[in-house]
C-alpha positions in Angstrom: 26.0 -16.0 -38.6 28.1 -18.2 -41.0 26.3 -16.6 -44.0 24.9 -13.1 -44.4 21.3 -12.7 -43.4 19.2 -11.8 -46.4 15.7 -11.4 -45.0 14.0 -9.5 -42.1 10.9 -10.0 -40.1 9.4 -7.2 -37.8 8.0 -8.3 -34.5 5.0 -6.8 -32.8 7.2 -4.7 -30.5 9.1 -3.3 -33.4 12.2 -5.5 -33.1 13.7 -6.3 -36.5 15.0 -9.9 -36.8 17.3 -10.7 -39.6 17.3 -14.3 -40.9 18.7 -16.5 -43.7 17.5 -19.7 -45.3 19.8 -22.7 -45.8 19.1 -25.7 -48.0 19.9 -28.9 -46.1 19.0 -32.6 -46.5 15.4 -32.8 -45.5 14.4 -29.3 -46.5 15.2 -25.6 -45.9 16.1 -24.4 -42.4 15.8 -20.8 -41.1 18.7 -19.3 -39.1 18.5 -16.2 -36.9 19.5 -14.7 -33.6 17.0 -15.7 -30.8 15.7 -13.5 -28.0 18.6 -14.6 -25.7 21.2 -13.4 -28.2 22.2 -16.9 -29.3 22.0 -18.3 -32.9 19.0 -20.4 -33.6 18.4 -22.8 -36.5 15.0 -24.3 -37.1 13.5 -26.6 -39.7 10.9 -25.1 -41.9 9.6 -28.4 -43.4 9.7 -26.9 -46.8 11.4 -28.1 -50.0 11.5 -24.9 -51.9 13.0 -21.5 -50.8 9.7 -19.7 -51.5 7.7 -21.9 -49.2 10.5 -21.7 -46.6 10.4 -17.8 -46.8 6.7 -17.9 -46.1 7.1 -20.2 -43.1 10.0 -18.5 -41.5 8.1 -15.5 -39.9 5.8 -17.9 -38.0 8.8 -19.8 -36.7 10.5 -16.6 -35.6 7.3 -15.4 -33.9 7.1 -18.7 -32.0 10.7 -18.4 -30.8 10.3 -14.8 -29.6 6.8 -15.2 -28.2 7.8 -15.8 -24.5 10.0 -12.7 -24.7 7.4 -10.5 -26.3 5.0 -8.3 -24.2 1.3 -9.0 -24.8 -0.3 -6.9 -27.5 -2.1 -4.0 -25.8 -5.1 -4.3 -28.0 -5.7 -7.9 -26.8 -5.1 -7.4 -23.1 -8.6 -7.3 -21.5 -9.4 -6.5 -17.9 -9.5 -10.2 -16.8 -6.0 -10.8 -18.3 -4.3 -7.8 -16.6 -6.0 -8.3 -13.2 -5.0 -12.0 -13.2 -1.4 -10.9 -13.9 -1.6 -8.6 -10.8 -2.5 -11.6 -8.7 0.7 -13.4 -9.6 3.0 -10.4 -9.0 5.3 -11.5 -6.3 6.1 -8.1 -4.7 2.5 -6.9 -4.7 0.7 -7.2 -1.4 -2.9 -8.5 -1.2 -4.0 -5.1 0.1 -2.5 -3.4 -2.9 -4.1 -5.8 -5.3 -7.5 -5.2 -3.6 -7.0 -1.4 -3.9 -6.1 -1.7 -7.6 -9.1 -3.9 -8.2 -11.4 -1.5 -6.5 -10.1 1.4 -8.6 -10.5 -0.6 -11.8 -14.0 -1.4 -10.7 -14.8 2.3 -10.3 -13.3 2.9 -13.8 -15.3 0.2 -15.5 -18.5 1.3 -13.8 -18.0 4.9 -15.1 -16.8 3.8 -18.6 -18.3 0.3 -19.2 -17.3 0.5 -22.9 -13.6 0.0 -22.0 -12.4 -3.5 -22.6 -8.9 -3.2 -21.3 -6.2 -0.7 -20.2 -5.1 0.0 -23.8 -8.5 1.6 -24.4 -7.9 4.3 -21.9 -6.8 7.6 -23.5 -5.9 10.9 -21.8 -9.3 12.2 -22.8 -11.1 9.2 -21.3 -9.1 9.5 -18.1 -10.3 13.1 -17.7 -13.8 12.0 -18.5 -13.6 9.4 -15.7 -12.8 12.1 -13.2 -15.7 14.2 -14.3 -18.2 11.3 -14.3 -17.0 10.0 -10.9 -17.3 13.4 -9.2 -20.8 14.1 -10.7 -22.1 10.6 -9.9 -23.8 9.2 -6.8 -23.7 5.9 -4.9 -25.9 4.0 -2.4 -24.7 2.2 0.7 -27.5 -0.4 0.5 -28.7 -2.7 -2.3 -32.4 -1.7 -2.0 -33.9 0.1 -4.9 -34.9 3.0 -2.7 -31.7 3.2 -0.8 -30.5 6.7 -0.1 -27.9 8.0 -2.5 -24.8 10.0 -1.7 -22.5 12.3 -3.8 -19.0 11.2 -4.5 -16.3 13.0 -2.5 -13.1 14.6 -3.9 -11.1 12.5 -1.5 -12.5 9.2 -2.9 -11.8 10.5 -6.4 -8.2 11.4 -5.5 -7.7 7.9 -4.0 -8.8 6.2 -7.2 -6.8 8.5 -9.4 -3.7 7.8 -7.3 -4.3 4.0 -7.6 -4.9 4.2 -11.4 -1.8 6.4 -12.0 0.3 3.9 -9.9 -1.2 0.9 -11.6 -0.4 2.1 -15.1 3.1 3.4 -14.1 4.3 0.4 -12.0 2.6 -2.5 -13.7 0.7 -2.1 -16.9 3.4 -0.1 -18.7 6.3 -2.3 -17.6 4.3 -5.4 -18.5 3.7 -4.1 -22.0 -0.1 -3.7 -21.7 0.1 0.0 -22.5 2.7 2.3 -24.0 1.9 5.5 -22.0 0.2 6.6 -18.7 -3.0 8.5 -19.5 -3.5 9.3 -15.8 -0.3 11.3 -15.4 -1.9 14.5 -16.8 -5.1 14.2 -14.8 -4.9 16.6 -11.9 -6.3 15.5 -8.5 -9.4 17.4 -7.4 -9.2 20.0 -4.7 -9.7 18.2 -1.4 -10.6 20.1 1.7 -8.0 19.8 4.4 -8.8 17.0 6.7 -8.6 16.9 10.5 -5.0 17.3 11.6 -3.6 14.4 13.6 -3.1 15.7 17.1 -1.8 14.6 20.4 -4.8 13.7 22.5 -5.3 15.0 26.1 -4.1 12.5 28.6 -7.5 12.6 30.3 -9.1 11.3 27.0 -6.6 8.4 27.0 -7.4 7.6 30.6 -11.2 7.8 29.9 -10.8 5.4 27.0 -9.2 2.7 29.1 -12.0 3.1 31.7 -14.6 2.9 29.0 -13.1 -0.3 27.5 -13.3 -2.0 30.9 -17.0 -1.0 31.3 -18.0 -1.7 27.7 -16.8 -5.3 27.7 -16.1 -6.4 31.2 -13.5 -9.2 31.3 -12.3 -8.6 27.7 -8.7 -7.6 27.9 -7.6 -8.0 24.3 -8.7 -4.5 23.1 -7.0 -2.8 26.1 -3.8 -4.8 25.5 -3.8 -3.9 21.8 -4.2 -0.2 22.6 -1.3 -0.4 25.1 0.9 -2.0 22.4 -0.2 0.7 19.9 0.8 3.4 22.4 4.2 1.9 23.0 4.9 1.2 19.3 3.3 4.3 17.8 2.6 2.2 14.7 -0.3 2.1 12.3 -3.3 0.0 13.5 -3.2 -2.3 10.5 0.5 -2.9 10.8 0.1 -4.0 14.4 -2.8 -6.3 13.4 -0.5 -8.1 11.0 2.0 -9.1 13.6 2.6 -12.8 14.0 3.2 -14.7 17.2 6.7 -15.6 16.0 7.5 -11.8 16.0 7.2 -11.7 19.8 10.7 -11.9 21.2 12.2 -12.2 24.7 11.9 -8.5 25.5 10.5 -6.9 22.3 8.1 -7.1 19.4 9.3 -7.0 15.9 7.3 -5.4 13.1 8.6 -7.2 10.0 8.9 -5.6 6.6 6.1 -7.8 5.4 3.7 -6.3 8.0 4.6 -2.6 7.8 3.3 -0.2 5.2 6.7 1.3 4.7 8.2 -2.2 4.2 10.8 -1.5 6.8 11.3 -3.7 9.8 11.7 -2.3 13.3 11.9 -3.7 16.8 9.9 -2.2 19.7 11.0 -2.9 23.3 8.1 -3.8 25.6 7.6 -3.8 29.4 7.8 -7.2 31.0 4.1 -7.1 32.1 2.9 -6.4 28.6 5.1 -9.2 27.2 3.6 -11.6 29.8 0.1 -10.7 28.7 0.9 -11.0 25.1 2.3 -14.5 25.5 -0.9 -15.5 27.2 -3.2 -14.3 24.5 -1.0 -15.1 21.4 -2.5 -17.4 18.8 -0.8 -20.3 17.0 0.1 -18.1 14.0 -1.1 -14.5 14.5 -0.5 -12.5 17.7 -4.2 -11.3 17.8 -5.6 -14.5 16.4 -8.0 -15.1 19.3 -9.8 -11.8 18.5 -11.9 -13.7 15.9 -13.5 -15.9 18.5 -13.5 -13.4 21.4 -15.1 -10.7 19.2 -18.0 -13.0 18.5 -18.4 -13.6 22.3 -18.1 -10.0 23.5 -19.5 -8.3 20.4 -22.2 -10.7 19.0 -23.6 -10.0 15.6 -27.1 -11.4 15.0 -26.3 -11.9 11.3 -23.4 -14.2 12.0 -24.3 -15.9 15.2 -25.1 -19.2 13.5 -22.0 -19.2 11.3 -18.7 -20.9 12.2 -15.9 -18.6 13.4 -13.8 -17.8 10.4 -10.0 -17.4 10.1 -8.3 -14.4 11.6 -8.1 -11.5 9.2 -6.0 -8.5 10.2 -8.4 -6.1 8.5 -11.3 -7.4 10.5 -9.5 -6.8 13.8 -8.5 -3.4 12.6 -12.1 -2.4 12.0 -13.1 -3.8 15.4 -10.6 -1.5 17.0 -11.8 1.5 14.9 -15.4 0.8 15.8 -14.5 0.7 19.5 -12.9 4.1 19.3 -15.9 5.4 17.3 -18.3 4.1 20.0 -16.2 5.7 22.7 -16.4 9.1 21.0 -20.1 8.8 20.3 -20.8 8.4 24.0 -19.1 11.6 24.9 -19.9 14.2 22.2 -19.0 17.2 24.3 -15.6 16.0 25.3 -12.3 15.6 23.4 -12.3 12.9 20.8 -9.7 10.2 20.6 -8.8 8.5 17.3 -6.4 5.5 17.0 -4.1 7.6 14.8 -3.9 10.3 17.5 -1.9 7.7 19.6 0.7 7.7 16.8 1.1 11.4 17.2 1.3 11.0 21.0 4.1 8.4 20.7 6.2 10.5 18.3 5.7 13.6 20.4 6.7 11.8 23.7 9.8 10.3 22.1 10.8 13.7 20.6 10.5 15.2 24.1 12.9 12.5 25.3 15.4 12.8 22.5 15.0 16.6 21.8 15.9 15.7 18.2 13.5 15.0 15.3 16.0 12.9 13.3 16.7 10.7 16.4 12.9 10.4 16.9 12.3 9.4 13.3 15.0 6.7 13.6 13.6 5.3 16.8 10.0 5.2 15.4 10.9 3.8 12.1 9.7 6.7 10.0 11.4 9.4 7.9 12.0 12.8 9.5 9.3 14.4 7.3 6.7 11.9 8.6 7.9 12.5 12.2 7.4 16.3 11.7 3.9 15.6 10.4 2.8 13.9 13.6 5.0 15.9 16.0 3.4 18.5 18.3 6.5 20.7 18.7 4.9 22.9 21.4 4.6 19.8 23.7 7.9 18.2 22.7 10.2 21.2 23.0 10.2 23.8 25.8 10.9 27.0 23.9 11.7 29.0 27.0 14.1 26.5 28.4 15.9 26.1 25.0 16.4 29.9 24.7 17.6 30.1 28.3 20.3 27.4 27.6 21.2 29.1 24.4 21.4 32.7 25.8 25.2 32.6 26.3 25.7 31.4 22.7 23.5 34.1 21.3 25.4 37.0 22.7 28.9 37.9 21.4 31.9 37.2 23.7 32.5 39.8 26.3 35.4 42.1 25.3 37.7 43.7 27.9 37.6 47.6 27.6 40.9 49.1 26.4 41.3 51.1 29.6 41.5 47.9 31.6 44.3 46.4 29.5 
């Protein structure tokens, strides 16, 4: 620095800044290395060295302030949640999930003012309180109350663990992740995703025609889902610009995995899609058509709102739920079952899990999760073709040599 630094000031994050005071015309100036590694010289406005030494720490703090993380003790919930809203690589659905998890945490432990207040003991306490609590689906004082499920608890714990690890800690709001040591509750195994019987798929299309005569949008959506084998919400996020000459592109912004993939579509499906495509979103007309074919008394006098992918997703989910409710004794059909069907059908064509995963835009482990190997691979045929390889080569007896 020109002259040896004689004084130090410790910043809030523990950084030690060396500085020196120089007497110049007009008063003492403080010299130190700034947060960008370059030398900085600032006027103290003081005539004596003692006054300059008292003023120097504040000047250094001001210089380093943009580079310092916020003090954990001062970061309240509003501050950290507003920071999430401005995170560029965080999707709205993720922000919504994080906010919901924080809401559950604050409801269980209202005394917490910010993330820095959460200790490992309080994180365990949240888990116990949540699992022992109840909730109501209605706002009436006498509304029926339900117990919390281990699955919901696991969902919130995963979100909170991720939030602290990926955002609060890197942003400097906390110094450790108290959720890392909180074990997830034992969750009963859910219903395995399965390949539906073809008759159930046929019955579903017939039911859609009878349920809402003349409304072809749900049928077309299910057809695209069967061809793409994608998640329902991913397909709901497709834009009209993603519709190509002979295919549909699921962009990285639309897919949960953040990986783009292109799905070839039959010519007749493409023709129908171009007819129903909205100005921005591919399924944009569903907002108005749903109101016409599935009127809701509570919203009949309200203006049709903007298209929301999540709303169309719930409409599709409800249609499948109503289809299954009308045939309690027969095989059920869930939207996610169509994903298993697509992966299994492609695997039967490729006879290779890795090739199937590549085609469907998933990793091999995910493909195996959805795959029904018994339907995709003919065990008897495979063994017949491998029989000659399984036996050792035939050797000529010595007497015949």
